[in-house]
C-alpha positions as CSV (number, residue, x, y, z in Angstrom):
1,Y,-7.5,-9.8,11.0
2,V,-6.5,-13.3,10.1
3,P,-2.8,-13.8,9.1
4,S,-1.8,-15.8,6.1
5,A,0.5,-18.8,6.0
6,Q,3.4,-16.4,5.7
7,L,4.3,-13.5,7.9
8,G,2.5,-10.5,6.2
9,G,2.5,-6.7,6.3
10,D,-1.1,-5.8,7.0
11,S,-2.1,-3.8,10.0
12,F,-5.0,-1.4,10.9
13,G,-6.1,0.9,13.7
14,Y,-8.5,3.5,14.8
15,H,-8.7,6.2,17.5
16,W,-10.3,9.5,18.5
17,I,-8.1,12.5,17.5
18,D,-10.3,14.8,19.6
19,D,-14.0,14.9,20.6
20,D,-15.1,15.5,17.0
21,H,-12.7,13.5,14.8
22,F,-12.3,9.8,14.6
23,A,-9.4,8.3,12.6
24,M,-9.5,5.0,10.8
25,Y,-6.7,3.4,8.8
26,L,-5.4,0.2,7.2
27,L,-2.1,-0.4,5.4
28,D,-0.6,-3.2,3.4
29,V,3.1,-3.6,3.0
30,C,4.3,-5.3,-0.2
31,D,5.8,-8.8,0.0
32,H,5.9,-11.2,3.0
33,G,8.4,-11.9,5.7
34,V,10.0,-10.2,8.7
35,G,10.9,-7.0,6.9
36,P,7.4,-6.1,5.7
37,A,6.0,-7.1,9.1
38,L,8.4,-4.8,10.9
39,L,7.7,-1.9,8.5
40,S,4.0,-2.4,8.9
41,V,4.2,-2.2,12.7
42,T,6.5,0.9,12.5
43,A,4.1,2.7,10.1
44,L,1.1,1.8,12.2
45,N,2.7,3.2,15.4
46,V,3.4,6.5,13.6
47,L,-0.3,6.7,12.8
48,R,-1.5,5.6,16.2
49,T,0.8,8.0,18.1
50,M,0.3,10.8,15.6
51,T,4.1,11.5,15.4
52,L,4.4,13.1,12.0
53,P,5.9,16.6,11.9
54,N,3.9,19.5,10.7
55,T,0.9,17.4,10.0
56,D,-2.8,17.9,11.0
57,F,-4.1,14.3,11.5
58,R,-7.6,15.6,10.8
59,I,-6.7,16.2,7.2
60,P,-6.1,12.9,5.3
61,D,-4.0,14.1,2.4
62,Q,-1.6,15.8,4.8
63,V,-1.1,12.5,6.6
64,L,-0.4,10.6,3.4
65,R,2.0,13.3,2.2
66,A,4.0,13.1,5.5
67,M,3.9,9.3,5.5
68,N,5.3,9.2,2.0
69,E,8.2,11.5,2.9
70,M,9.0,9.5,6.0
71,F,8.8,6.0,4.4
72,Q,10.6,6.4,1.1
73,M,11.3,2.8,-0.2
74,D,15.0,3.5,-0.9
75,K,15.5,3.9,2.8
76,H,13.3,0.9,3.8
77,N,14.8,-2.0,1.9
78,N,12.8,-1.2,-1.3
79,L,9.5,-1.8,0.5
80,Y,6.4,0.3,-0.2
81,F,2.9,0.1,1.2
82,T,-0.6,1.0,0.3
83,L,-2.7,2.9,2.8
84,W,-6.4,3.9,3.4
85,Y,-6.8,6.7,5.9
86,G,-10.0,8.4,6.8
87,V,-11.4,10.7,9.5
88,Y,-15.0,10.8,10.6
89,R,-16.2,14.3,11.4
90,R,-18.9,13.6,14.1
91,K,-20.7,17.0,14.1
92,E,-20.8,17.2,10.3
93,R,-21.6,13.5,9.8
94,R,-19.0,13.3,7.1
95,I,-15.9,11.2,6.3
96,A,-12.8,12.8,4.8
97,Y,-10.5,10.2,3.3
98,S,-7.4,9.7,1.2
99,T,-6.0,6.5,-0.3
100,A,-2.5,5.6,-1.5
101,G,-2.7,2.8,-4.0
102,H,-5.2,1.0,-1.8
103,P,-8.5,-0.7,-2.6
104,P,-11.6,1.5,-2.0
105,A,-13.4,1.4,1.3
106,L,-17.1,0.6,0.9
107,L,-19.6,2.9,2.6
108,F,-23.2,1.7,2.9
109,N,-25.7,4.5,3.7
110,G,-28.9,2.8,4.8
111,N,-30.1,0.5,2.0
112,E,-28.2,2.4,-0.8
113,P,-25.7,0.6,-3.0
114,P,-22.1,0.9,-1.6
115,K,-20.0,3.9,-2.4
116,D,-16.4,3.4,-3.3
117,L,-14.2,5.7,-1.1
118,I,-11.0,6.0,-3.1
119,T,-8.7,8.7,-4.5
120,P,-6.2,8.2,-7.4
121,N,-2.9,8.5,-5.4
122,L,0.5,6.8,-5.6
123,M,1.4,4.2,-3.0
124,I,3.5,5.3,0.0
125,G,7.2,5.2,-0.7
126,G,7.3,5.3,-4.4
127,M,8.8,8.7,-5.0
128,P,9.2,11.9,-2.9
129,D,7.2,15.1,-3.1
130,V,4.0,13.5,-4.2
131,V,0.8,15.6,-4.0
132,Y,-2.0,13.6,-2.5
133,K,-5.7,14.2,-3.0
134,S,-8.5,13.6,-0.6
135,G,-12.3,13.2,-0.8
136,V,-15.3,13.8,1.4
137,V,-18.6,11.9,1.7
138,D,-21.8,12.4,3.8
139,V,-22.9,9.7,6.2
140,A,-26.6,8.9,6.5
141,F,-27.5,6.9,9.6
142,P,-27.6,4.0,9.9
143,A,-24.4,3.4,7.9
144,R,-21.5,0.9,7.9
145,L,-18.0,1.3,6.5
146,Y,-15.7,-1.5,5.4
147,I,-12.0,-0.9,5.1
148,F,-9.9,-3.8,3.8
149,S,-6.8,-5.1,2.0
150,D,-6.7,-7.0,-1.3
151,G,-6.3,-10.3,0.6
152,V,-10.0,-10.1,1.3
153,Y,-11.0,-10.6,-2.3
154,E,-8.0,-11.7,-4.3
155,V,-8.7,-15.3,-3.4
156,R,-8.1,-18.3,-5.8
157,M,-11.2,-20.4,-6.1
158,Q,-11.2,-24.1,-6.3
159,D,-11.8,-24.1,-10.1
160,G,-8.5,-22.1,-10.5
161,T,-10.2,-18.7,-11.2
162,M,-9.7,-15.7,-9.0
163,W,-12.4,-14.1,-6.9
164,N,-12.4,-10.3,-7.3
165,L,-13.5,-7.0,-6.0
166,A,-16.8,-7.1,-7.8
167,G,-17.7,-10.5,-6.2
168,F,-16.7,-9.1,-2.8
169,K,-19.1,-6.1,-3.3
170,D,-21.9,-8.4,-4.3
171,F,-21.4,-10.4,-1.2
172,M,-21.4,-7.4,1.1
173,R,-24.6,-6.0,-0.5
174,K,-26.5,-8.8,1.4
175,P,-28.3,-7.6,4.5
176,P,-26.0,-7.8,7.5
177,V,-26.7,-10.7,9.8
178,S,-28.5,-9.9,13.0
179,S,-25.7,-11.2,15.1
180,G,-23.3,-8.6,13.6
181,S,-21.0,-11.3,12.4
182,D,-21.0,-10.4,8.7
183,I,-17.2,-10.4,8.8
184,E,-17.2,-14.0,10.1
185,A,-19.7,-14.9,7.3
186,L,-17.4,-13.4,4.7
187,Y,-14.3,-15.1,6.1
188,Q,-16.1,-18.5,6.1
189,F,-17.3,-18.0,2.5
190,V,-13.7,-17.1,1.4
191,R,-12.3,-20.1,3.1
192,D,-14.9,-22.4,1.5
193,T,-14.3,-20.8,-1.9
194,N,-10.6,-21.3,-1.6
195,G,-10.8,-24.8,-0.2
196,N,-7.9,-24.3,2.2
197,A,-7.9,-23.6,5.9
198,T,-5.2,-21.0,5.5
199,L,-5.3,-18.2,2.9
200,D,-2.3,-17.1,0.8
201,D,-2.6,-13.5,1.9
202,D,-3.6,-11.7,5.1
203,F,-7.4,-11.3,5.6
204,S,-7.8,-7.8,7.0
205,L,-11.1,-6.1,7.3
206,L,-12.3,-3.3,9.6
207,R,-16.0,-2.5,10.0
208,V,-17.1,0.8,11.4
209,S,-20.8,1.3,12.2
210,F,-22.5,4.7,12.4
211,E,-25.8,5.1,14.3
212,A,-27.8,8.0,15.6
């Protein structure tokens, strides 16, 4: 996580729910400033402490539904946020996931092309009583999962054009560097592409590695 020039609303986390379920999540509150930052921290703490009523945190669509009911934008200064939430089922070697208006996570199984982990759901806070969908994907060792916000790829290049998700995917298809610093390599590339030491939006990316 590298913050932008302005106070932003990105945050992410991960934790074991129990011995068999590992939760991973990243959210991005709209706009910049103190309000979005505070909302981001509040929402992150709800996920981290698993304090949503009548919710099984092992089931992603239940988590998104409950988050949407708790964080309606008309009660939070008209702020909404996007969210990617996934749970790795260790014994099954599967990831269950659900997204709320958020960019897809990228899953690399071995040397296969990346899979987009995304579901067509509304962002959190837009309207009440939304039904959220989830997906499931198998994990083949070794694998790596990248969860990120749009600040990673919506970067203005020095020629005035905008780098995009397709360019980001092409970059991440390169073999990971032996030192494990592929995120640092990406960040340096983005900074060089932009030509500025500080980016306009938060650079938030979480990598999860799966090995036998």
